[in-house]
N, C-alpha and C positions, 0 to 999 in steps of 0.2 A: 459821586464820582461822573462826570461827565465825559463821553468817548465819542468821538466822530469816526464813522467807518466809512471809506471811500475805496475805490478799486478801478483798474483798467483805464489808468490815464493815456496809454498809448502814445506816449510824447513823440513828436516827430511824424506821427502818421500823416499822409495826405489822403486826399479824396480826389482820385485820379491825377489831374495835374494841379489841383489845388492845394496850395501850402497852407497848413492851419495852425502854426505855431503862434501866431497873435491871438486867435481864438483860444488856443489852449491855454496860453497865459492869462488872459482874461478870465476863464473859467476858474482857474486856479487861484487866482485873486480873490474870486467871489467865494471860493471855498475857505480862504485866509478869513476872510471877512466874517463868514459864518461862525468859524472856530472862536475868532475874537469876540463877536457879539454874545455867543452862547457861554463864554467863559469856558471852553473845552480844555479838559485835563490832559487828554492822550488823544492820539491820532493813529488809526490804522489803515494801512493802504495794503490791500489784500490782491497785490500782484499786476503783472504787466504795467510796469513803470513806464518802459519805452516799448516801440512797436517793432524793432528789429533788434537782433543780435548785437549789430554794430551801428548804434544811433548817430545821428548828425550830432557833432559837437554843440550847435546851438540847442538841440533837444536836452543833451546832458547839462548845458547851463542852466536852462530852464528848471530841470528836477532839482538841482542842488539849491538854486536860490529860492525855489518855492519851498523846498523842505527846511531851509533856515529860517524862511517867514513863518511857517508853521510851529516850528520849535520853540521860537520866541528866545532863543539864546539858552537853550536847556530847560526852560520852566514849563514847557509843554512837550514831553516826550512824543517821539513818532516812531514808529514800529512799520517796517515794509518787507514784503516778502517778494521773491521773484515769481512770474506767472510763465506761461508756455512761449510768450514772446521775448522774454528777457533772457539775457547770458546771466547765469548766475555767479559765475565768475567775477564778472563785471559788477553785477550788483553789490557783492561782497568787498570788492576792492577798496571801496571808500569806506568801509566800516569802522575801521580804527580812528580816523579822523572825525567822521559823523559822531561818534558815541559822545565825543567832546561837547556836542551840542544836544546830547540827549536823543540821537537819530541811530536807531538799530537796523541792520540790513540783515536778512537771512536769505540765502540763495538756493539752499538745499534742504531736504526733508529733515535731515539730522544735523543741521549745523548748530555747533555749539558756541555762543557767543562768550568769549574769555571774560572772566569776571575780574574786574579791577575798578578801583575806586575813580567815579567819573568826576570831572572838574565842574560840571554843570550841576543844577539842582536836584535833577533826579539821580537816583542811585539804583544801581543793578544789584539786587540782593542774592540771587540765585540763578544759575543756568545750568541746562542740562542738554543733551542732544535734541533739538526741536523743541526746546522750552526755554523761557525766560520769567523771572519774578522781578518786579521794577516798585520802587518806592516812589510815589509821585509827590511833587514839592508840598501839595496842600493837604494830603491824606495821610492818616496814619497807618489805615489799611493798605496792604499791598495789592497790585493786580499781577495776576499770572495768566500768561498766554501760550498755548501750544501753539506753535508755528509749523505749516505744513506748505511750503513752497510747491510749485508744480515740478514732476520729475517723470523724465521720460523712461524707456524701457530699461536702457542702461543703468541708469541711476537707481532706478527700482531694483534691479540685481544686486547693485553694490550695496545699497542701503538696507534691504530688507532679506538679503540672501536667498532670492527667488529663482526658481528655475521656471515656473510656469505664472500666468497671470490670472485674472479674474478671482475667483472666489479665495484663492491662496492669498492674493494681494491683500484684498480686503480684511480678511481675518488677520494677517500681520499688521495692517494699519490700524485696526481696531484694537488690537492688542497693545500695540505702540501708544495709542491715545490713552487707552485704561490705565497702562501701566504710570504714565506721567501724571494722568489725574490722581489716580491713588496715591502717588508719592508725594505730590506737590499741592494738591488743590483739598483746602477745607472750607468751611463756612467763615472763616476769619479773614477772608480777603476775596477780591472779585476775581472771577474765574472766566477766560474766555478761550475760544479756539479760532483761528485764522488759517485760511487754507485756499488755494487756487486749485479748485477742483470742480468736476462735473458731479453735482450732488443731486439726489432726487429721493422721493419717498419711495421706499420698498413697495413694488406692485402698484405704485401711481403713475400719474401722467407725467412723461418725459418733459421737463422744462423747456420753454422756448431758447433755441441757441442761434445767434445770427451767423450769416455766412463766413464772417471772418474769423469764427471761433472754432470750426469744424476739425482744425489740426491737432487738438488735443487728444491724447492717446486714447484709441479705442480699440487695441488689439484685445480680442477676447472679452469685451466689455470692461477691461482693466481700470478705465478711467472713471466708471461709474461707482459712487461712493453713496450709501444710502444714509439716511438721517438717523436711523435707530443705531448707527454705529457710534454715535457722538456719545461721550461718557456723561452720565446723569450729573456730575459736578458742575459740567459747563454751563454758565448762564445765559451766553449768547456766542453764536458762531458766525463770524465774518466772513463772507464768500467773495472771491472774484472770480472771473471767467466769462460770465454771462452778462451782457450789457443792458438788459432790461431789469428794471426793479423787480425782484421776486421774493416771495415770502414762501420756503418750501416747508411742508408739513411733515409730521413724523416723527419730528426729534424732541429730546426732553425739555427743550428751551427754545427761543426764536432761532431760525436758520435762515439767513439773509443774504441775497446778492444785492448789493447797494446800486447797482447801475454804473455805466460808465459815464464821465461827465459831460461828454458829447456824444451826439449820434455820429458814427463812423462809417456806415454802410447805408444804403437805401433799404435794407431789410428793417433799419430802424427808424424809418421815415415818421415823422411828426411823433416821436416818442418823448414823453417828459422824461427828464433825467434828474437823479437825486443824489444826496449825501444822506447817511442816517445818523441821527442823534440818539446816542444810549445814555440813559441814566441809570446807574447801577450801584447796589448797596451789597455787601458780603451777606450771603445767605438768603437773599430776597430775590424775587422775579425781577427782571430788568424793565424798564420802560423804554420803548423805542419809537422814534418818530422820524419819517422820511422827510427831509427837508428838500424842496424842489429847487433845482438851478436855473436861473433865467438868462444866462450868458451863453452866446454861441448861436450861430445861425441854425434854422430848422431845416431838416430834408424833407421835400415834398415831391410826391409823384402824382401830378394831376393829368387827366386824359381829355384829350379834344378830339373833334371831328373836322374842325376847320383850322387852317393856319392862322387865319386873322383872330380868332378867337383865343389861340394860344399865344400870339404875340401881345394881345390886350393884357391876358392874364400875367404874363411875364413882366410888362411893364408895371402892374399894379402890385406886385409881390417881388420887389427888389432885394429885401433881406432875407434871402433864403438860398439853398442850392437845390436846384430842380432837376428831376428827371422827368420828361415830358414823354407821353405816349399820344401820337396821333394816328387816329382810325381813318385811313383814307383809301381810295379806291386804287391808287397810283402810288410809286415811290416818290418821296419828296425831290424837287429839282434843287439845284444848287443855289438858285436865287431864293427859295422856300427857306433852305437851311440858313442863309446868309441873314435873312430877315429874323429868323428865331433867334440867332446868334447875338445879333445886334441889339436884341430887345431886352438882354439880361446878362449881365457880367459873369454870373455864376450859375449858368447852363451848363449842367454835367453832361447830360446824355439826352439824345434825341431818338426815341424808339418808334420806327414807323410800323404801325399795325396795318398791313395791306390786307384788305378784304375784298372777296369776289365782287365783280360788277355784276348787278343783275340783269340778265338778258331775257328780253322777250321771247316766249317760246314759239311765236308765230314769225320771228324774224329768221330768215335763211342765212346762213353761215355764208360770207362774201366769197366770191370765185377768186382763185389765184390767178393772176395775170402773168404767165410766164415770159412774156414779152418785155416786161421790165427788167431795168439793170439789176446785177447781182447785187449792188449796194442797197438798192431800193427793196428787194426782196429780203435781204438780212434785217433791214430797219423793220419791215413789216412781220416778219419772224419773232423777231426779238420783242416786238410790241405786244403780240399775241401771247408769248411765254412769259411776260412780265407786266399783265394787267395794265396795257396801254403805255407803259413808260418806253419813252424813246431811248436808244442807246446814247450815251454822251459823246462828246468830240473824240475823246480819248480811244475808246472803245470803238468808233468807226475808223479813226485813224489805225489801229491795230489790225482791223478787219482788211483794210486797205493794204497793210504791209504783208499779211498773210497772202493775199491774191497775188502780190508782187513777188512772192519767194518762189524761186524754182524748185521743182520736185528734185529729191535727190535720186 
């Protein structure tokens, strides 16, 4: 049985002013091509399908059109859960229609998919709160999946009846998983867990988390789930939330963050992105292989000491998003910024790293000539406080307006 694990599509996400829907379509087309080439039987999408609770209609169109391609008319089932960026009600709203194509959505930790005969080739055999068992078209053995979408504090209280978080939440979640595994998972099927959570090895080093994903629940450490909580029956845990490919130690079987398909912030600069191909047999350890993605612009963060060098680099690297840092003794002039912007159509940020000017110790500080005009004195003062940078015309005009204002 071949299974494809992906996550964190964040459809509709922008990079500051840059729209990335075309890039997202291209990389999802690449994922479809991988699924077709590898003859994948099942696709898992571990949360954050959209970037916001109220996605752009174009992002919604892209999601459903790509899921239809992935499902191949029900011959290849797709199971997707909500992440912390998704509106779980919106995710589940299309579930009834989607299941006709073998697509199953779960928005909440204890969502129960209603059992009924599908018109597609896949069959939903059993379901329970937070669990599905599916018969795949080309296999006699079923696949069982424990589903744990992201949940905030309110939902945790609702679904697990909690008054506090941290250890109590972990105990309830572990018991929930164990009950499902003991009830439905044996060695006659392939057993999986899919979750959108912050997972780490107990006592181990905290996994790398990008700036965009720091909003997930952290009250009392409630969001931290440990790999030793995963039931021993589970053969593979498909995770979403962290955008870098990571294998998390300490579990009974592989626990994997597949990565996002594109780099979405400069914290992910020059990061290779993946999907994960899993080969699974009932009762046997899985074999998993990260498959690198080549579509989408890289995010790069070069540093320079001269504007001319930065301009040359930008012209030589047109197919990326760039955040450049310039180490300069003065702030950049408007003309220098113009040169940089014109050199590259995807220059996202210019960071001036203004360094102190080295002054000869023997050089005496110049005397202040108080006979100069107040405007000249202001310019000299501004240059002194801003490492030689002159005030621009707008600032000089504001200063003149202040001088012309009558005191109250």
